Backbone as numpy.savetxt, mean C-alpha at the origin, in Angstrom:
# Nx Ny Nz CAx CAy CAz Cx Cy Cz
9.10 -26.70 2.21 8.25 -25.50 2.21 9.13 -24.26 2.21
8.93 -23.37 1.24 9.74 -22.17 1.16 9.35 -21.18 2.25
10.37 -20.61 2.89 10.13 -19.62 3.94 10.26 -18.23 3.34
9.28 -17.36 3.65 9.26 -16.00 3.13 9.35 -15.02 4.29
10.27 -14.08 4.17 10.44 -13.03 5.19 9.60 -11.83 4.77
8.76 -11.33 5.69 7.84 -10.23 5.36 8.09 -9.05 6.29
8.29 -7.87 5.69 8.32 -6.64 6.48 6.99 -5.92 6.26
6.55 -5.19 7.27 5.27 -4.49 7.15 4.08 -5.42 7.27
4.30 -6.59 7.83 3.23 -7.57 7.93 2.13 -7.22 8.91
2.37 -6.24 9.79 1.35 -5.86 10.77 0.35 -4.86 10.20
0.59 -4.38 8.98 -0.30 -3.40 8.38 -1.49 -4.02 7.68
-2.33 -3.17 7.14 -3.56 -3.59 6.45 -3.23 -4.52 5.28
-2.33 -4.11 4.41 -1.95 -4.95 3.27 -1.13 -6.15 3.74
-0.26 -5.91 4.71 0.60 -6.98 5.19 -0.15 -8.19 5.70
-1.21 -7.96 6.44 -1.99 -9.08 6.96 -2.62 -9.89 5.83
-3.10 -9.18 4.80 -3.68 -9.88 3.65 -2.62 -10.68 2.91
-1.41 -10.13 2.81 -0.32 -10.85 2.15 0.05 -12.11 2.92
0.10 -12.01 4.23 0.41 -13.18 5.06 -0.62 -14.28 4.82
-1.89 -13.91 4.80 -2.95 -14.91 4.57 -2.78 -15.55 3.19
-2.47 -14.74 2.18 -2.30 -15.27 0.83 -1.10 -16.21 0.76
-0.02 -15.85 1.41 1.17 -16.71 1.42 0.87 -18.05 2.08
0.17 -18.00 3.21 -0.18 -19.25 3.89 -1.10 -20.10 3.04
-2.04 -19.48 2.33 -2.96 -20.23 1.48 -2.22 -20.92 0.34
-1.08 -20.36 -0.06 -0.27 -20.97 -1.13 0.79 -21.92 -0.57
0.77 -22.15 0.72 1.67 -23.14 1.29 3.04 -22.64 1.69
3.22 -21.32 1.74 4.51 -20.78 2.15 4.59 -20.68 3.67
5.80 -20.81 4.18 6.06 -20.56 5.59 6.41 -19.08 5.73
5.82 -18.40 6.72 5.99 -16.95 6.85 6.77 -16.61 8.11
7.80 -15.80 7.90 8.56 -15.23 9.02 8.36 -13.73 8.97
7.72 -13.16 9.97 7.30 -11.77 9.93 8.13 -10.90 10.87
8.67 -9.82 10.32 9.40 -8.85 11.14 8.39 -8.03 11.93
8.57 -7.95 13.24 7.63 -7.23 14.10 8.39 -6.20 14.92
8.05 -4.95 14.71 8.69 -3.89 15.48 8.22 -3.98 16.93
9.13 -3.89 17.89 8.73 -3.96 19.30 7.59 -3.01 19.62
6.56 -3.55 20.24 5.36 -2.78 20.54 4.22 -3.05 19.59
4.51 -3.77 18.48 3.48 -4.05 17.48 3.02 -5.50 17.50
3.45 -6.26 18.48 3.14 -7.69 18.52 1.63 -7.97 18.50
0.85 -7.13 19.17 -0.59 -7.37 19.25 -1.28 -7.23 17.90
-0.63 -6.56 16.95 -1.24 -6.37 15.63 -1.35 -7.66 14.85
-0.62 -8.68 15.25 -0.70 -9.97 14.57 -1.40 -11.02 15.44
-2.17 -10.54 16.38 -2.93 -11.48 17.22 -3.89 -12.28 16.37
-3.93 -13.56 16.59 -4.84 -14.42 15.84 -4.21 -15.09 14.64
-3.03 -14.66 14.25 -2.33 -15.30 13.13 -1.56 -16.51 13.66
-1.97 -17.67 13.22 -1.33 -18.89 13.67 -0.32 -19.38 12.61
0.66 -20.08 13.07 1.59 -20.74 12.16 2.62 -19.84 11.51
2.78 -18.60 12.01 3.82 -17.75 11.46 4.89 -17.51 12.52
6.11 -17.29 12.04 7.20 -16.93 12.94 7.22 -15.42 13.11
7.42 -14.97 14.33 7.53 -13.54 14.61 8.92 -13.25 15.12
9.61 -12.33 14.44 10.96 -11.97 14.89 10.99 -10.47 15.15
11.55 -10.07 16.30 11.62 -8.63 16.60 12.68 -7.95 15.76
12.43 -6.70 15.41 13.43 -5.97 14.65 12.86 -4.70 14.05
13.72 -3.98 13.36 13.36 -2.68 12.81 14.07 -2.53 11.47
13.32 -2.14 10.43 13.92 -1.98 9.11 14.97 -0.88 9.09
14.99 -0.02 10.10 15.99 1.04 10.17 17.22 0.61 10.97
17.22 -0.63 11.44 18.38 -1.17 12.16 18.76 -2.51 11.53
19.26 -2.47 10.29 19.51 -3.71 9.54 20.59 -4.60 10.14
21.47 -4.02 10.94 22.55 -4.82 11.52 22.02 -5.91 12.43
20.77 -5.77 12.88 20.19 -6.76 13.79 19.40 -7.84 13.05
19.25 -7.72 11.73 18.31 -8.57 11.02 18.93 -9.79 10.34
20.25 -9.81 10.21 20.91 -10.88 9.46 20.46 -12.29 9.81
20.57 -12.68 11.08 20.19 -14.05 11.45 18.72 -14.36 11.18
17.84 -13.35 11.26 16.41 -13.57 11.05 16.09 -13.84 9.59
16.87 -13.25 8.68 16.59 -13.37 7.25 17.22 -14.62 6.65
18.29 -15.09 7.25 18.99 -16.25 6.71 18.06 -17.46 6.62
18.18 -18.20 5.54 17.36 -19.39 5.34 16.05 -19.13 4.64
15.76 -17.86 4.34 14.52 -17.53 3.64 14.77 -17.56 2.13
13.76 -17.97 1.38 13.89 -18.02 -0.06 13.45 -16.75 -0.75
12.75 -15.88 -0.01 12.25 -14.63 -0.59 12.01 -13.63 0.53
12.06 -12.36 0.15 11.75 -11.27 1.08 10.70 -10.38 0.43
9.61 -10.16 1.13 8.55 -9.26 0.66 8.61 -8.01 1.52
8.87 -6.88 0.87 9.05 -5.61 1.60 7.84 -4.73 1.39
7.07 -4.51 2.45 5.81 -3.78 2.38 5.83 -2.47 3.17
6.90 -2.20 3.87 6.93 -1.03 4.75 6.79 0.26 3.95
5.91 1.13 4.42 5.72 2.43 3.79 4.77 3.26 4.62
4.79 4.57 4.40 3.89 5.48 5.11 3.25 6.42 4.10
2.09 6.93 4.42 1.41 7.89 3.56 1.50 9.29 4.13
1.94 9.38 5.39 2.04 10.68 6.06 3.26 10.70 6.96
3.94 11.83 6.99 5.15 11.96 7.80 4.82 12.56 9.18
5.67 12.21 10.15 5.63 12.82 11.48 7.08 13.14 11.86
7.62 14.23 11.33 9.05 14.53 11.50 9.49 14.60 12.96
8.63 15.09 13.86 9.03 15.19 15.26 9.30 13.82 15.86
8.72 12.76 15.24 8.97 11.40 15.70 9.95 10.68 14.77
10.59 11.44 13.89 11.58 10.89 12.96 10.94 9.92 11.95
9.66 10.09 11.71 8.96 9.27 10.72 8.84 10.09 9.44
9.74 9.84 8.50 9.78 10.62 7.27 9.80 9.68 6.06
9.44 10.23 4.90 9.47 9.45 3.67 10.88 8.96 3.35
11.86 9.83 3.58 13.25 9.45 3.29 13.68 8.24 4.11
13.29 8.22 5.37 13.71 7.12 6.24 12.91 5.84 5.98
11.58 5.97 5.87 10.73 4.77 5.77 10.59 4.25 4.35
10.90 5.06 3.34 10.87 4.59 1.96 12.29 4.34 1.44
13.07 5.41 1.29 14.39 5.29 0.68 15.34 4.46 1.54
15.54 4.88 2.78 16.53 4.22 3.64 16.09 2.81 4.01
14.84 2.63 4.40 14.38 1.30 4.82 14.52 0.29 3.69
14.18 0.70 2.47 14.30 -0.22 1.33 15.75 -0.55 1.06
16.64 0.46 1.12 18.07 0.20 0.92 18.58 -0.78 1.97
18.13 -0.61 3.20 18.54 -1.52 4.27 18.11 -2.96 3.99
16.87 -3.13 3.56 16.36 -4.48 3.34 16.98 -5.13 2.11
17.29 -4.34 1.09 17.99 -4.89 -0.08 19.37 -5.39 0.32
20.09 -4.58 1.09 21.42 -5.00 1.55 21.35 -6.24 2.43
20.35 -6.26 3.30 20.20 -7.42 4.20 19.88 -8.68 3.41
19.02 -8.57 2.39 18.68 -9.73 1.56 19.90 -10.21 0.79
20.67 -9.29 0.25 21.88 -9.68 -0.48 22.89 -10.34 0.44
23.06 -9.79 1.64 24.03 -10.36 2.60 23.61 -11.75 3.04
22.30 -11.99 3.17 21.79 -13.30 3.60 21.60 -14.25 2.43
21.92 -13.79 1.23 21.80 -14.59 0.00 20.35 -15.05 -0.22
19.44 -14.13 0.03 18.02 -14.38 -0.29 17.83 -13.97 -1.75
17.48 -14.88 -2.63 17.48 -14.56 -4.06 16.33 -13.68 -4.53
15.16 -13.79 -3.90 13.94 -13.17 -4.44 13.52 -11.99 -3.58
13.14 -10.89 -4.22 12.75 -9.68 -3.50 11.50 -9.10 -4.17
10.40 -9.05 -3.41 9.14 -8.49 -3.90 8.90 -7.18 -3.16
8.72 -6.12 -3.92 8.66 -4.78 -3.33 7.34 -4.09 -3.63
6.74 -3.47 -2.61 5.52 -2.70 -2.82 5.86 -1.22 -2.96
5.59 -0.68 -4.13 5.76 0.74 -4.39 4.37 1.38 -4.42
4.14 2.31 -5.33 2.85 2.99 -5.38 2.59 3.51 -6.78
1.35 3.46 -7.21 0.98 3.99 -8.51 1.23 5.50 -8.52
1.84 5.99 -9.60 2.21 7.40 -9.68 3.68 7.62 -9.43
4.37 6.58 -8.97 5.81 6.67 -8.74 6.53 6.81 -10.08
7.42 7.80 -10.17 8.11 8.07 -11.42 9.24 9.06 -11.16
10.18 9.17 -12.08 11.22 10.20 -11.91 10.59 11.58 -12.05
11.12 12.52 -11.29 10.65 13.91 -11.33 9.19 14.05 -10.88
8.73 13.17 -10.00 7.37 13.29 -9.46 7.25 14.58 -8.65
6.05 15.11 -8.56 5.83 16.36 -7.83 5.82 16.17 -6.32
5.29 15.06 -5.85 5.18 14.83 -4.40 6.43 14.15 -3.87
6.77 14.47 -2.63 7.92 13.81 -1.99 7.60 12.34 -1.72
6.35 12.03 -1.52 5.96 10.63 -1.35 6.39 9.81 -2.56
6.03 10.27 -3.76 6.38 9.54 -4.97 7.87 9.64 -5.28
8.50 10.74 -4.92 9.94 10.87 -5.15 10.72 9.81 -4.36
10.34 9.64 -3.09 11.06 8.67 -2.27 10.69 7.24 -2.64
9.47 7.03 -3.11 9.10 5.71 -3.63 9.94 5.38 -4.86
10.20 6.38 -5.70 11.05 6.17 -6.88 12.49 5.83 -6.45
13.01 6.55 -5.45 14.35 6.25 -4.96 14.42 4.80 -4.45
13.38 4.37 -3.77 13.35 2.99 -3.28 13.34 2.00 -4.44
12.54 2.28 -5.46 12.50 1.41 -6.64 13.87 1.34 -7.31
14.53 2.47 -7.43 15.85 2.50 -8.06 16.83 1.61 -7.32
16.74 1.62 -6.00 17.61 0.76 -5.19 17.34 -0.72 -5.48
16.06 -1.07 -5.56 15.69 -2.45 -5.84 16.17 -2.87 -7.22
15.94 -2.03 -8.21 16.33 -2.36 -9.59 17.84 -2.48 -9.76
18.58 -1.72 -8.96 20.04 -1.75 -9.07 20.68 -2.91 -8.32
19.87 -3.66 -7.57 20.41 -4.76 -6.77 20.69 -5.97 -7.65
21.33 -6.96 -7.03 21.57 -8.22 -7.76 20.49 -9.26 -7.44
19.41 -8.82 -6.86 18.31 -9.70 -6.49 17.37 -9.93 -7.67
16.60 -11.00 -7.60 15.55 -11.26 -8.59 14.29 -10.57 -8.09
14.05 -9.38 -8.61 13.02 -8.51 -8.03 11.74 -8.48 -8.87
10.66 -8.14 -8.17 9.38 -7.78 -8.79 8.84 -6.60 -8.00
8.32 -5.61 -8.72 7.79 -4.40 -8.07 6.30 -4.26 -8.41
5.51 -4.00 -7.38 4.09 -3.72 -7.57 3.81 -2.26 -7.24
2.99 -1.62 -8.09 2.58 -0.23 -7.87 1.05 -0.18 -7.77
0.50 -0.36 -6.58 -0.96 -0.36 -6.47 -1.56 1.04 -6.45
-2.80 1.15 -6.92 -3.62 2.35 -6.73 -4.21 2.25 -5.32
-5.32 2.91 -5.09 -5.99 2.85 -3.79 -6.41 1.40 -3.52
-6.00 0.87 -2.37 -6.33 -0.50 -1.98 -7.44 -0.44 -0.93
-8.49 -1.21 -1.15 -9.61 -1.16 -0.20 -9.96 -2.55 0.33
-10.61 -2.54 1.47 -11.03 -3.76 2.15 -11.34 -3.44 3.59
-11.83 -4.41 4.32 -12.18 -4.20 5.72 -10.95 -3.73 6.49
-11.06 -2.59 7.14 -9.96 -2.07 7.93 -9.01 -1.17 7.16
-9.35 -0.79 5.92 -8.46 0.07 5.14 -8.56 1.51 5.64
-7.73 2.38 5.05 -7.73 3.77 5.47 -8.41 4.69 4.48
-9.14 4.13 3.52 -9.80 4.96 2.52 -11.30 4.72 2.48
-11.73 3.58 1.94 -13.16 3.31 1.84 -13.79 3.26 3.22
-13.11 2.63 4.18 -13.67 2.55 5.54 -13.84 3.94 6.14
-12.87 4.82 5.89 -12.96 6.19 6.39 -14.12 6.93 5.73
-14.24 6.80 4.39 -15.34 7.45 3.68 -16.69 6.93 4.17
-16.76 5.63 4.44 -18.01 5.05 4.91 -18.41 5.61 6.28
-17.42 5.78 7.15 -17.72 6.36 8.47 -18.23 7.80 8.33
-17.61 8.54 7.43 -18.04 9.93 7.22 -19.46 9.97 6.66
-19.75 9.07 5.74 -21.10 9.03 5.15 -22.15 8.66 6.18
-21.76 7.83 7.13 -22.71 7.40 8.15 -23.00 8.50 9.17
-21.97 9.32 9.48 -22.09 10.22 10.62 -22.16 11.70 10.27
-21.77 12.08 9.07 -21.78 13.50 8.71 -22.95 13.81 7.79
-23.52 15.01 7.92 -24.63 15.38 7.01 -24.15 15.60 5.58
-22.87 15.92 5.40 -22.29 16.12 4.07 -20.81 15.76 4.11
-20.30 15.24 3.01 -18.91 14.79 2.95 -18.05 15.86 2.30
-16.92 16.20 2.92 -16.04 17.20 2.30 -15.33 16.65 1.06
-15.24 17.48 0.02 -14.53 17.13 -1.21 -13.52 18.24 -1.49
-12.26 17.87 -1.65 -11.22 18.85 -1.94 -11.20 19.09 -3.45
-11.26 20.34 -3.86 -11.26 20.65 -5.29 -12.59 20.28 -5.92
-12.53 19.94 -7.23 -13.77 19.62 -7.94 -14.18 18.16 -7.83
-13.31 17.32 -7.24 -13.65 15.91 -7.06 -13.60 15.09 -8.32
-13.08 15.66 -9.40 -13.05 14.94 -10.67 -11.77 14.12 -10.87
-10.82 14.25 -9.95 -9.59 13.46 -10.05 -9.95 11.98 -9.92
-9.30 11.18 -10.74 -9.72 9.79 -10.91 -8.81 8.83 -10.14
-9.44 7.81 -9.58 -8.75 6.76 -8.83 -9.20 5.41 -9.37
-8.43 4.38 -9.08 -8.72 3.06 -9.63 -8.65 2.01 -8.51
-9.63 2.01 -7.61 -9.56 1.15 -6.42 -9.45 -0.33 -6.76
-8.66 -1.04 -5.97 -8.45 -2.47 -6.17 -8.59 -3.17 -4.83
-9.25 -4.34 -4.77 -9.43 -5.05 -3.49 -8.10 -5.55 -2.93
-7.97 -5.48 -1.63 -6.73 -5.89 -0.99 -6.41 -7.36 -1.25
-7.45 -8.19 -1.36 -7.23 -9.61 -1.59 -6.53 -9.88 -2.91
-6.85 -9.07 -3.94 -6.21 -9.28 -5.24 -4.77 -8.81 -5.23
-4.51 -7.72 -4.53 -3.12 -7.26 -4.39 -2.29 -8.32 -3.67
-2.82 -8.84 -2.57 -2.11 -9.85 -1.80 -1.88 -11.11 -2.62
-2.87 -11.48 -3.40 -2.73 -12.67 -4.24 -1.62 -12.48 -5.27
-1.49 -11.26 -5.79 -0.41 -10.98 -6.72 0.96 -11.18 -6.09
1.13 -10.71 -4.86 2.40 -10.88 -4.16 2.71 -12.36 -3.98
1.73 -13.14 -3.56 1.96 -14.57 -3.33 2.26 -15.29 -4.63
1.50 -15.00 -5.68 1.70 -15.69 -6.94 3.01 -15.32 -7.62
3.51 -14.12 -7.35 4.77 -13.71 -7.96 5.90 -14.67 -7.61
5.82 -15.27 -6.42 6.87 -16.20 -6.00 6.85 -17.49 -6.80
5.70 -17.80 -7.39 5.56 -19.04 -8.16 5.55 -18.79 -9.67
5.62 -17.52 -10.07 5.59 -17.16 -11.48 6.93 -16.55 -11.87
7.87 -17.37 -12.37 9.21 -16.85 -12.68 9.21 -15.75 -13.73
8.17 -15.71 -14.57 8.13 -14.68 -15.60 7.93 -13.28 -15.03
7.59 -13.19 -13.73 7.39 -11.88 -13.11 8.70 -11.26 -12.65
9.78 -12.00 -12.69 11.07 -11.46 -12.25 11.52 -10.33 -13.17
11.98 -9.24 -12.56 12.47 -8.12 -13.35 11.38 -7.26 -13.95
10.14 -7.38 -13.44 9.02 -6.63 -14.00 8.36 -5.73 -12.95
7.78 -4.64 -13.43 7.00 -3.72 -12.60 5.54 -3.86 -13.03
4.66 -4.03 -12.06 3.23 -4.18 -12.37 2.45 -3.05 -11.72
1.73 -2.31 -12.55 0.80 -1.32 -12.03 -0.51 -2.03 -11.72
-1.04 -1.76 -10.53 -2.17 -2.54 -10.03 -3.35 -1.62 -9.72
-4.46 -1.89 -10.36 -5.68 -1.13 -10.10 -6.87 -2.00 -10.43
-8.05 -1.47 -10.18 -9.26 -2.18 -10.56 -9.47 -2.11 -12.06
-10.52 -2.73 -12.57 -10.74 -2.78 -14.02 -11.10 -1.44 -14.65
-11.52 -0.45 -13.83 -11.81 0.87 -14.40 -11.60 1.95 -13.34
-11.47 3.18 -13.81 -11.25 4.29 -12.90 -12.55 5.03 -12.63
-12.58 5.78 -11.52 -13.75 6.55 -11.13 -13.30 7.92 -10.62
-14.09 8.94 -10.90 -13.87 10.22 -10.25 -14.12 10.06 -8.76
-13.45 10.87 -7.95 -13.61 10.78 -6.50 -15.07 10.93 -6.09
-15.79 11.83 -6.76 -17.20 12.01 -6.42 -18.02 10.77 -6.76
-17.66 10.07 -7.84 -18.33 8.82 -8.18 -18.10 7.77 -7.10
-16.87 7.73 -6.59 -16.53 6.77 -5.55 -17.39 7.02 -4.31
-17.55 8.29 -3.93 -18.40 8.60 -2.79 -19.83 8.14 -3.02
-20.34 8.36 -4.23 -21.71 7.94 -4.54 -21.85 6.42 -4.48
-20.84 5.70 -4.96 -20.90 4.23 -4.94 -20.83 3.69 -3.52
-20.00 4.32 -2.69 -19.93 3.89 -1.29 -21.27 4.17 -0.62
-21.84 5.33 -0.90 -23.15 5.66 -0.34 -24.21 4.66 -0.76
-24.21 4.29 -2.05 -25.19 3.33 -2.54 -25.03 1.99 -1.85
-23.77 1.57 -1.62 -23.52 0.30 -0.94 -24.01 0.33 0.50
-24.09 1.54 1.07 -24.58 1.70 2.44 -26.09 1.93 2.48
-26.72 1.95 1.29 -28.16 2.12 1.24 -28.63 3.55 1.17
-27.73 4.48 0.87 -28.11 5.89 0.79 -28.54 6.22 -0.64
-29.60 6.97 -0.77 -30.08 7.36 -2.10 -29.36 8.59 -2.61
-28.77 9.37 -1.70 -28.07 10.58 -2.11 -26.91 10.85 -1.17
-25.78 11.26 -1.74 -24.62 11.65 -0.94 -24.41 13.15 -1.08
-24.61 13.87 -0.02 -24.39 15.32 -0.05 -22.91 15.62 0.09
-22.44 16.60 -0.67 -21.01 16.92 -0.69 -20.80 18.41 -0.48
-19.72 18.74 0.22 -19.32 20.14 0.42 -17.94 20.30 -0.21
-17.86 21.19 -1.20 -16.61 21.35 -1.96 -15.73 22.44 -1.32
-14.44 22.12 -1.19 -13.47 23.05 -0.63 -12.42 23.35 -1.70
-12.30 24.60 -2.16 -11.34 24.92 -3.21 -9.90 24.59 -2.81
-9.15 24.05 -3.75 -7.75 23.69 -3.48 -6.95 24.92 -3.08
-7.25 26.06 -3.72 -6.54 27.29 -3.38 -6.71 27.69 -1.92
-7.86 27.37 -1.34 -8.10 27.65 0.06 -7.41 26.64 0.96
-7.38 25.37 0.53 -6.81 24.32 1.35 -5.28 24.35 1.37
-4.65 24.87 0.30 -3.19 24.81 0.21 -2.50 25.52 1.38
-2.84 26.78 1.70 -2.17 27.41 2.86 -2.50 26.74 4.18
-3.73 26.22 4.29 -4.09 25.51 5.52 -3.26 24.24 5.69
-3.09 23.49 4.59 -2.30 22.26 4.64 -0.84 22.57 4.95
-0.35 23.68 4.42 1.04 24.04 4.66 1.29 24.36 6.13
0.33 25.04 6.74 0.50 25.46 8.14 0.11 24.35 9.11
-1.03 23.69 8.84 -1.58 22.73 9.79 -1.24 21.27 9.46
-0.76 21.02 8.24 -0.46 19.64 7.82 0.46 18.88 8.76
1.49 19.53 9.35 2.37 18.79 10.27 1.69 18.34 11.56
0.51 18.90 11.85 -0.18 18.54 13.09 -1.04 17.29 12.86
-0.96 16.31 13.76 -1.65 15.02 13.56 -3.17 15.13 13.38
-3.80 16.15 13.99 -5.26 16.22 13.93 -5.76 16.72 12.57
-4.89 17.40 11.79 -5.35 17.94 10.51 -5.33 16.84 9.46
-6.42 16.65 8.69 -6.54 15.45 7.85 -5.76 15.48 6.54
-5.07 16.58 6.22 -4.46 16.69 4.90 -3.11 17.38 4.99
-2.10 16.81 4.35 -0.79 17.45 4.28 -0.59 18.08 2.90
0.42 18.92 2.78 0.72 19.56 1.49 1.06 18.51 0.44
1.76 17.47 0.85 2.14 16.42 -0.09 0.91 15.66 -0.58
-0.01 15.37 0.32 -1.24 14.69 -0.07 -2.09 15.56 -0.99
-2.09 16.87 -0.74 -2.83 17.80 -1.59 -2.24 17.80 -3.00
-0.92 17.73 -3.09 -0.27 17.65 -4.40 -0.70 16.40 -5.15
-0.74 15.27 -4.45 -1.12 14.01 -5.09 -2.59 14.01 -5.50
-3.43 14.72 -4.73 -4.86 14.78 -5.05 -5.12 15.43 -6.40
-4.18 16.26 -6.85 -4.38 16.98 -8.09 -3.98 16.17 -9.32
-3.57 14.92 -9.09 -3.19 14.03 -10.18 -4.15 12.84 -10.24
-4.47 12.40 -11.44 -5.20 11.15 -11.57 -4.29 10.00 -11.14
-4.88 9.00 -10.50 -4.11 7.84 -10.04 -4.67 6.61 -10.76
-4.31 6.48 -12.04 -4.91 5.45 -12.90 -3.82 4.70 -13.66
-4.20 3.54 -14.20 -3.22 2.70 -14.89 -3.91 1.71 -15.81
-3.10 0.94 -16.54 -3.59 -0.21 -17.30 -3.22 -1.46 -16.51
-4.16 -2.06 -15.80 -3.84 -3.20 -14.94 -3.82 -4.54 -15.67
-4.06 -4.54 -16.99 -4.17 -5.81 -17.73 -2.95 -6.71 -17.54
-1.70 -6.19 -17.63 -0.54 -7.08 -17.43 -0.55 -7.77 -16.07
-0.99 -7.07 -15.04 -1.07 -7.66 -13.70 -2.05 -8.81 -13.67
-3.27 -8.57 -14.15 -4.30 -9.61 -14.11 -3.95 -10.79 -15.02
-3.37 -10.50 -16.17 -3.02 -11.57 -17.11 -1.87 -12.42 -16.59
-0.82 -11.77 -16.08 0.34 -12.51 -15.61 -0.01 -13.43 -14.46
-0.79 -12.93 -13.52 -1.08 -13.70 -12.32 -2.43 -14.41 -12.37
-3.04 -14.40 -13.56 -4.26 -15.16 -13.80 -5.36 -14.84 -12.78
-5.62 -13.55 -12.65 -6.63 -13.07 -11.73 -7.79 -12.43 -12.50
-8.98 -12.56 -11.97 -10.17 -11.97 -12.59 -10.46 -10.63 -11.92
-10.45 -9.53 -12.68 -10.71 -8.22 -12.08 -12.07 -8.16 -11.39
-12.14 -7.41 -10.30 -13.38 -7.24 -9.55 -13.84 -5.80 -9.70
-15.05 -5.61 -10.22 -15.61 -4.28 -10.35 -15.80 -3.66 -8.96
-15.53 -2.37 -8.85 -15.59 -1.68 -7.56 -16.93 -1.83 -6.85
-18.07 -1.64 -7.52 -19.35 -1.81 -6.79 -19.51 -3.21 -6.21
-19.03 -4.22 -6.93 -19.12 -5.60 -6.42 -18.19 -5.77 -5.23
-16.99 -5.21 -5.35 -16.05 -5.28 -4.24 -16.58 -4.61 -2.99
-17.28 -3.49 -3.17 -17.88 -2.79 -2.02 -18.94 -3.67 -1.36
-19.77 -4.30 -2.14 -20.81 -5.18 -1.60 -20.18 -6.29 -0.76
-19.12 -6.87 -1.28 -18.45 -7.96 -0.55 -17.82 -7.42 0.73
-17.24 -6.24 0.63 -16.57 -5.65 1.79 -17.56 -5.37 2.92
-18.69 -4.75 2.59 -19.65 -4.37 3.64 -20.47 -5.57 4.12
-20.42 -6.67 3.39 -21.12 -7.88 3.82 -20.32 -8.64 4.86
-19.04 -8.31 5.01 -18.19 -9.07 5.95 -18.42 -8.60 7.37
């Protein structure tokens, strides 16, 4: 049984990846940052090893003997006062894990990036994701990179948040005109792609953009979530980007404010792709967003 080392396994996507790996018969060794042990409560049959992606000198013995490393660590928001930055958690952490995998002679490296990652990106989030990708591509490992769009499922930070707002607020805030397009994809399909990549040698050396079968304007997504919750109408309050920009610049560093300047920059770009290579390579059937929502809220 091949053993797979997983970083970021305590997160929303990480837990789904662990389940997918176990379903495919892999043995899972999960890196757990001290204090996060409870996040994997209920997961049976996995190894838990303490450690930190920012302290690679401690990870060598834990990685040895693994046939693959899946690197999922990433953040969507920085907290500089706590030393949680894109440079550290994207660029540096990935470089650390690539070096650790090479030192332990782990041949296979599966990396989670993000849709929109590219050279000369406007947001620092995408800039540091690109730096991380460059490190992976320059390694001597057999790599595969996934770039997902918005990932949804029970416990996510997007659809679940929108659903709570729809349930409790008389109107949902929309930044800008709400016409920016997203391509939501179920977490189970993303996780299945990670697991299948280990058994599909043709995926080595490839980057896969991952999204649902079609894109939706943000306002359409709100309406679909509302419909799945049984609402006949979703009321929206529009906030001009020009008004939000100075607020995000001043208040974005504070944890209570829901939007940072970097997130505002990303909101002004469509987050869409052609997911056909992903679905074809890994033999997956795309799930339409309204159907995925029904399944999600039925759980």
